[in-house]
MMTF fields as JSON, N, C-alpha, C and O atoms, coordinates in Angstrom:
{
  "mmtfVersion": "1.0.0",
  "mmtfProducer": "UNKNOWN",
  "numBonds": 407,
  "numAtoms": 408,
  "numGroups": 102,
  "numChains": 1,
  "numModels": 1,
  "chainsPerModel": [1],
  "groupsPerChain": [102],
  "chainIdList": ["A"],
  "bondAtomList": [4, 2, 8, 6, 12, 10, 16, 14, 20, 18, 24, 22, 28, 26, 32, 30, 36, 34, 40, 38, 44, 42, 48, 46, 52, 50, 56, 54, 60, 58, 64, 62, 68, 66, 72, 70, 76, 74, 80, 78, 84, 82, 88, 86, 92, 90, 96, 94, 100, 98, 104, 102, 108, 106, 112, 110, 116, 114, 120, 118, 124, 122, 128, 126, 132, 130, 136, 134, 140, 138, 144, 142, 148, 146, 152, 150, 156, 154, 160, 158, 164, 162, 168, 166, 172, 170, 176, 174, 180, 178, 184, 182, 188, 186, 192, 190, 196, 194, 200, 198, 204, 202, 208, 206, 212, 210, 216, 214, 220, 218, 224, 222, 228, 226, 232, 230, 236, 234, 240, 238, 244, 242, 248, 246, 252, 250, 256, 254, 260, 258, 264, 262, 268, 266, 272, 270, 276, 274, 280, 278, 284, 282, 288, 286, 292, 290, 296, 294, 300, 298, 304, 302, 308, 306, 312, 310, 316, 314, 320, 318, 324, 322, 328, 326, 332, 330, 336, 334, 340, 338, 344, 342, 348, 346, 352, 350, 356, 354, 360, 358, 364, 362, 368, 366, 372, 370, 376, 374, 380, 378, 384, 382, 388, 386, 392, 390, 396, 394, 400, 398, 404, 402],
  "bondOrderList": [1, 1, 1, 1, 1, 1, 1, 1, 1, 1, 1, 1, 1, 1, 1, 1, 1, 1, 1, 1, 1, 1, 1, 1, 1, 1, 1, 1, 1, 1, 1, 1, 1, 1, 1, 1, 1, 1, 1, 1, 1, 1, 1, 1, 1, 1, 1, 1, 1, 1, 1, 1, 1, 1, 1, 1, 1, 1, 1, 1, 1, 1, 1, 1, 1, 1, 1, 1, 1, 1, 1, 1, 1, 1, 1, 1, 1, 1, 1, 1, 1, 1, 1, 1, 1, 1, 1, 1, 1, 1, 1, 1, 1, 1, 1, 1, 1, 1, 1, 1, 1],
  "groupList": [{"groupName": "UNK", "atomNameList": ["N", "CA", "C", "O"], "elementList": ["N", "C", "C", "O"], "formalChargeList": [0, 0, 0, 0], "bondAtomList": [1, 0, 2, 1, 3, 2], "bondOrderList": [1, 1, 2], "singleLetterCode": "X", "chemCompType": "L-PEPTIDE LINKING"}],
  "groupTypeList": [0, 0, 0, 0, 0, 0, 0, 0, 0, 0, 0, 0, 0, 0, 0, 0, 0, 0, 0, 0, 0, 0, 0, 0, 0, 0, 0, 0, 0, 0, 0, 0, 0, 0, 0, 0, 0, 0, 0, 0, 0, 0, 0, 0, 0, 0, 0, 0, 0, 0, 0, 0, 0, 0, 0, 0, 0, 0, 0, 0, 0, 0, 0, 0, 0, 0, 0, 0, 0, 0, 0, 0, 0, 0, 0, 0, 0, 0, 0, 0, 0, 0, 0, 0, 0, 0, 0, 0, 0, 0, 0, 0, 0, 0, 0, 0, 0, 0, 0, 0, 0, 0],
  "groupIdList": [1, 2, 3, 4, 5, 6, 7, 8, 9, 10, 11, 12, 13, 14, 15, 16, 17, 18, 19, 20, 21, 22, 23, 24, 25, 26, 27, 28, 29, 30, 31, 32, 33, 34, 35, 36, 37, 38, 39, 40, 41, 42, 43, 44, 45, 46, 47, 48, 49, 50, 51, 52, 53, 54, 55, 56, 57, 58, 59, 60, 61, 62, 63, 64, 65, 66, 67, 68, 69, 70, 71, 72, 73, 74, 75, 76, 77, 78, 79, 80, 81, 82, 83, 84, 85, 86, 87, 88, 89, 90, 91, 92, 93, 94, 95, 96, 97, 98, 99, 100, 101, 102],
  "secStructList": [7, 7, 7, 3, 3, 3, 3, 3, 3, 6, 6, 6, 3, 3, 3, 3, 3, 7, 3, 3, 6, 6, 6, 6, 3, 3, 5, 7, 5, 7, 7, 5, 1, 7, 7, 7, 1, 1, 2, 2, 2, 2, 2, 2, 2, 2, 2, 2, 2, 2, 2, 2, 2, 2, 6, 6, 6, 6, 7, 7, 3, 3, 3, 3, 3, 3, 1, 1, 2, 2, 2, 2, 2, 2, 2, 2, 2, 6, 6, 7, 3, 3, 3, 3, 3, 3, 3, 3, 7, 6, 6, 1, 7, 3, 3, 3, 3, 3, 3, 3, 3, 7],
  "xCoordList": [1.62, 2.314, 3.2, 2.866, 4.405, 5.173, 5.979, 6.506, 5.847, 6.742, 7.776, 8.008, 8.606, 9.996, 10.266, 10.127, 10.696, 10.942, 11.776, 12.768, 11.892, 13.524, 13.816, 14.988, 12.585, 13.096, 12.514, 11.296, 13.158, 12.363, 13.192, 14.418, 12.222, 12.318, 11.573, 10.42, 12.452, 11.875, 10.916, 11.357, 9.307, 8.462, 7.798, 7.352, 7.963, 7.458, 6.903, 5.698, 7.667, 7.117, 8.314, 9.4, 7.552, 8.291, 7.998, 7.329, 8.704, 8.205, 8.65, 9.823, 7.774, 7.508, 7.318, 6.855, 7.713, 7.525, 7.331, 7.954, 6.022, 5.805, 5.65, 5.773, 5.306, 4.545, 3.773, 3.805, 2.805, 1.563, 1.231, 1.042, 1.187, 1.208, 0.27, 0.486, -0.879, -2.386, -2.355, -3.015, -1.86, -1.509, -0.436, -0.41, 0.667, 1.779, 2.557, 3.583, 2.109, 2.724, 3.793, 3.678, 4.343, 4.945, 4.212, 3.805, 3.947, 3.085, 4.577, 5.607, 3.76, 4.731, 3.332, 2.259, 3.908, 3.18, 3.726, 4.931, 3.063, 3.741, 2.99, 1.885, 3.531, 2.572, 3.654, 4.797, 3.036, 3.609, 2.477, 1.25, 3.147, 2.245, 2.341, 1.329, 3.588, 3.693, 4.257, 5.475, 3.346, 3.701, 3.905, 3.103, 5.277, 5.586, 6.129, 6.316, 6.448, 7.252, 8.738, 9.253, 9.321, 10.625, 10.753, 11.776, 9.697, 9.747, 9.277, 9.368, 8.496, 8.175, 9.904, 10.224, 10.524, 12.104, 12.804, 13.408, 12.921, 13.51, 13.133, 14.004, 11.755, 11.518, 11.238, 10.839, 11.687, 11.635, 13.566, 13.929, 14.259, 15.679, 15.474, 15.786, 14.927, 14.923, 14.205, 14.529, 13.031, 12.303, 13.239, 13.071, 14.166, 14.955, 16.222, 16.94, 16.306, 17.32, 16.806, 17.475, 15.409, 14.972, 14.6, 14.671, 14.322, 14.407, 15.25, 15.022, 16.593, 17.663, 18.039, 19.025, 17.721, 17.439, 16.652, 17.047, 15.163, 14.592, 14.539, 14.087, 15.048, 15.831, 17.246, 17.781, 17.687, 18.892, 18.319, 18.883, 17.429, 16.838, 15.557, 14.776, 16.099, 14.963, 13.348, 12.539, 13.052, 11.84, 11.632, 12.286, 10.63, 10.1, 8.694, 8.365, 8.137, 6.977, 6.196, 6.158, 5.408, 5.119, 3.564, 3.145, 2.815, 1.385, 1.361, 2.184, 0.104, 0.079, -1.503, -1.883, -2.151, -3.656, -3.786, -3.468, -4.189, -4.392, -6.026, -7.061, -5.994, -7.774, -8.664, -9.742, -8.189, -8.799, -8.149, -6.952, -8.967, -8.447, -6.906, -5.876, -7.18, -6.021, -5.161, -4.546, -4.704, -4.094, -3.365, -2.148, -4.152, -3.882, -2.934, -1.848, -3.438, -3.053, -1.24, -0.193, -1.358, 0.291, 1.194, 2.346, 0.641, 1.5, 1.904, 3.054, 0.927, 1.371, 2.593, 3.228, 3.015, 3.718, 5.195, 6.106, 5.208, 6.365, 6.191, 6.893, 5.331, 4.896, 4.285, 4.454, 3.288, 2.486, 1.06, 0.807, 0.257, -0.912, -2.037, -1.745, -3.421, -4.171, -4.522, -4.573, -4.724, -5.008, -6.17, -6.437, -7.136, -8.468, -9.632, -10.847, -8.712, -9.18, -9.63, -9.384, -10.21, -10.516, -10.234, -10.61, -9.245, -8.883, -9.476, -9.547, -9.877, -10.502, -9.045, -8.239, -9.084, -7.943, -8.386, -9.569, -7.167, -7.137, -8.521, -8.953, -9.02, -10.224, -11.634, -12.687, -11.619, -12.737, -13.058, -14.134, -12.088, -12.311, -11.818, -10.764, -12.575, -12.284, -11.406, -11.715, -10.258, -8.903, -8.929, -9.79, -8.2, -7.827, -6.592, -5.628, -6.336, -5.229, -4.277, -4.871, -2.918, -2.198, -0.78, -0.191, -0.34, 0.859, 1.921, 1.564, 3.24, 4.409, 5.447, 5.624, 6.025, 7.328, 8.576, 8.751, 9.356, 10.306, 11.529, 12.601],
  "yCoordList": [48.91, 49.45, 50.731, 51.739, 50.011, 51.184, 52.231, 51.856, 53.36, 54.189, 54.944, 55.408, 54.973, 55.204, 56.548, 56.59, 57.817, 58.98, 58.732, 58.461, 58.674, 58.96, 60.299, 60.657, 61.383, 62.649, 63.373, 63.216, 64.466, 65.82, 66.95, 67.016, 67.928, 69.282, 69.924, 70.332, 70.033, 70.502, 71.469, 72.491, 71.458, 72.107, 72.823, 73.948, 71.701, 71.936, 70.363, 70.109, 69.609, 68.205, 67.332, 67.593, 65.941, 64.734, 63.726, 64.011, 62.574, 61.547, 60.392, 60.336, 59.465, 58.603, 57.551, 57.886, 56.146, 54.634, 53.69, 53.704, 52.574, 51.679, 50.417, 50.481, 49.235, 48.276, 47.818, 47.416, 47.615, 47.096, 45.726, 45.391, 44.872, 43.344, 42.566, 41.46, 43.116, 42.664, 42.905, 42.061, 43.663, 43.627, 43.285, 43.059, 43.155, 42.817, 43.65, 43.276, 45.55, 46.445, 47.509, 47.51, 47.994, 49.526, 50.721, 51.058, 51.565, 52.667, 54.121, 54.314, 54.788, 56.114, 57.051, 57.116, 57.774, 58.897, 60.118, 60.199, 61.383, 62.451, 63.785, 64.216, 64.195, 65.735, 66.972, 67.009, 67.742, 68.865, 70.264, 70.254, 71.143, 72.421, 73.39, 73.951, 73.781, 74.614, 74.707, 74.605, 74.926, 74.685, 75.82, 76.728, 75.58, 77.135, 76.242, 75.081, 76.684, 76.875, 76.281, 75.601, 76.679, 76.829, 75.415, 74.74, 75.208, 73.885, 72.823, 71.798, 72.75, 72.04, 71.674, 70.504, 72.39, 72.183, 71.554, 70.554, 71.954, 71.353, 69.74, 68.918, 69.449, 68.49, 67.311, 66.196, 68.047, 67.046, 66.495, 65.361, 67.288, 66.877, 65.365, 64.215, 65.768, 65.433, 64.158, 63.314, 63.725, 62.512, 61.869, 60.683, 62.517, 61.468, 60.867, 59.926, 61.633, 60.627, 59.724, 58.756, 59.867, 58.81, 57.739, 56.543, 58.001, 56.979, 56.049, 54.843, 56.777, 55.803, 55.448, 54.719, 55.613, 54.814, 53.773, 52.721, 53.976, 52.832, 51.614, 50.471, 52.184, 50.837, 50.188, 49.281, 50.65, 50.013, 48.914, 47.88, 49.265, 48.44, 47.156, 46.441, 47.546, 46.556, 46.929, 46.141, 48.27, 48.545, 49.311, 50.318, 48.742, 49.472, 49.898, 50.253, 49.819, 50.414, 50.591, 49.71, 51.718, 52.155, 52.504, 52.678, 52.601, 53.317, 53.931, 53.859, 54.823, 55.954, 56.435, 56.068, 56.977, 57.617, 59.199, 59.907, 59.661, 61.116, 61.536, 61.246, 61.978, 62.306, 63.435, 63.867, 63.771, 64.731, 64.81, 64.558, 65.182, 65.522, 65.98, 65.377, 67.516, 68.588, 67.589, 67.354, 66.86, 65.841, 65.163, 65.169, 64.662, 63.417, 63.916, 63.365, 65.359, 66.342, 66.498, 66.079, 66.892, 67.087, 65.786, 65.821, 64.714, 63.508, 63.244, 62.9, 63.411, 63.427, 63.867, 63.177, 65.172, 66.049, 65.178, 65.371, 64.055, 63.528, 61.653, 60.722, 61.582, 60.431, 59.351, 58.248, 59.806, 58.738, 58.951, 60.011, 57.71, 57.877, 56.957, 56.086, 57.425, 56.766, 55.513, 55.293, 54.843, 53.146, 53.077, 52.081, 54.26, 54.048, 53.276, 53.13, 52.864, 52.508, 53.39, 54.59, 53.027, 53.665, 52.829, 51.658, 53.663, 52.748, 53.246, 54.474, 52.648, 53.169, 52.929, 51.999, 54.382, 54.218, 54.059, 54.082, 53.868, 53.423, 54.193, 53.829, 55.442, 56.449, 55.979, 56.217, 55.291, 54.674, 55.346, 55.118, 56.363, 57.328, 56.914, 56.286, 57.258, 56.622, 57.683, 58.864, 57.047, 57.916, 57.776, 57.006, 58.344, 57.717, 56.796, 57.374, 55.609, 54.768, 55.626, 56.357, 55.524, 55.719, 55.059, 54.732, 54.914, 53.832, 54.737, 55.4, 54.678, 55.45, 54.046, 53.273, 53.965, 53.395, 53.971, 55.18, 53.104, 53.829, 53.564, 54.087],
  "zCoordList": [62.292, 60.833, 61.891, 62.513, 61.646, 62.472, 61.16, 60.113, 61.605, 60.456, 60.97, 62.087, 59.423, 59.294, 58.603, 57.381, 59.371, 58.462, 57.932, 58.608, 56.496, 55.343, 55.297, 55.18, 55.402, 55.195, 55.748, 55.839, 56.341, 57.353, 57.14, 57.052, 57.064, 56.879, 57.915, 57.771, 59.271, 60.772, 60.568, 60.041, 60.917, 61.116, 59.522, 59.296, 58.678, 57.636, 57.124, 57.136, 56.79, 55.955, 56.414, 56.931, 55.937, 56.409, 54.952, 53.958, 55.236, 53.857, 54.709, 55.079, 55.043, 56.061, 54.943, 53.852, 55.246, 55.019, 56.186, 57.248, 55.684, 56.386, 55.086, 53.863, 56.085, 55.817, 56.122, 57.285, 55.471, 55.592, 55.088, 53.918, 56.344, 56.288, 55.815, 55.319, 55.944, 55.638, 53.932, 53.326, 53.309, 51.846, 51.36, 50.15, 52.082, 51.428, 50.967, 50.398, 51.169, 50.381, 51.169, 52.395, 50.859, 51.299, 51.158, 50.047, 52.413, 52.024, 52.174, 52.82, 51.111, 51.91, 52.166, 51.565, 53.411, 54.152, 53.786, 54.025, 53.129, 52.865, 53.864, 53.537, 54.754, 55.069, 55.108, 55.563, 54.606, 54.128, 54.711, 54.607, 55.189, 55.624, 54.847, 54.424, 54.504, 53.268, 51.999, 51.848, 50.898, 49.972, 48.842, 48.625, 48.077, 46.958, 46.134, 46.498, 44.915, 43.844, 43.877, 42.99, 45.088, 45.608, 46.597, 46.709, 47.144, 47.803, 47.297, 47.973, 45.665, 45.005, 44.417, 44.205, 44.286, 43.751, 44.642, 44.252, 46.064, 46.918, 47.297, 47.584, 47.25, 47.474, 46.641, 46.977, 44.855, 43.987, 44.095, 43.781, 44.455, 44.729, 45.874, 45.564, 47.085, 47.973, 47.852, 48.688, 46.742, 46.593, 45.647, 45.363, 45.159, 43.984, 44.855, 44.52, 46.024, 47.036, 47.691, 48.052, 48.001, 48.816, 47.551, 47.834, 46.578, 45.603, 45.509, 45.414, 45.543, 45.415, 46.726, 46.616, 48.007, 48.901, 48.998, 49.5, 48.419, 48.991, 47.581, 47.647, 46.563, 45.752, 46.208, 45.57, 47.164, 47.645, 48.706, 49.066, 48.986, 49.899, 49.638, 50.266, 47.97, 47.218, 46.972, 46.481, 47.407, 47.404, 46.037, 45.764, 45.151, 43.955, 43.49, 42.358, 44.299, 44.594, 45.577, 46.436, 45.704, 46.853, 46.718, 45.574, 47.619, 47.419, 48.423, 49.336, 48.345, 49.726, 49.322, 48.21, 49.885, 50.356, 50.239, 51.195, 49.224, 48.894, 49.526, 48.927, 50.323, 50.752, 49.801, 50.207, 48.746, 47.829, 46.579, 46.441, 45.586, 44.359, 44.414, 44.112, 45.008, 45.16, 45.635, 44.595, 46.449, 47.145, 46.046, 45.861, 45.444, 44.197, 43.316, 43.137, 42.519, 41.971, 42.69, 42.197, 43.364, 44.079, 44.055, 43.622, 44.515, 44.394, 42.921, 42.648, 41.952, 40.532, 39.98, 39.182, 40.431, 40.631, 40.641, 39.836, 41.877, 42.018, 41.386, 41.782, 40.595, 39.964, 40.184, 39.664, 41.272, 41.985, 40.892, 40.319, 40.784, 39.855, 40.777, 41.597, 40.387, 41.159, 40.272, 39.062, 41.339, 41.082, 40.433, 39.76, 40.557, 40.221, 41.374, 41.241, 42.533, 43.266, 44.765, 44.644, 46.074, 47.152, 48.071, 48.123, 49.188, 50.237, 51.5, 51.56, 52.429, 53.961, 54.69, 54.649, 55.478, 56.37, 57.851, 58.191, 58.85, 60.002, 60.96, 62.054, 60.028, 60.884, 60.214, 60.805, 58.936, 58.467, 57.356, 56.803, 56.819, 55.757, 54.404, 54.303, 53.305, 52.177, 51.332, 51.172, 50.823, 50.622, 48.915, 48.489, 48.066, 46.903, 46.901, 47.404, 46.513, 46.68, 45.538, 44.745, 45.484, 44.809, 44.802, 45.833, 43.662, 43.611, 42.744, 41.77, 43.212, 42.643, 42.597, 43.538, 41.327, 41.003, 41.681, 41.829, 42.046, 42.67, 41.85, 42.153]
}
């Protein structure tokens, strides 16, 4: 699973995309170190730009993993919803499985 970084804010965050062949789905990977209301506004705009790019590629649905309810809540701010399922990551840890329509 090769990760392509589709948005990067040096020193703070990135949004990555990979294809999971065993499931046949696209996975989003998001990591953010510092968070604030102004960061949210900036990233909301960035997310909309990324959505346009993903749709151009024919990607209309992505999945992701959130390690705790706080991360689920944060991802919900960008349209992701918990599927009701848990998924095991490559380290064997169970995470909330999220889905977002692009």
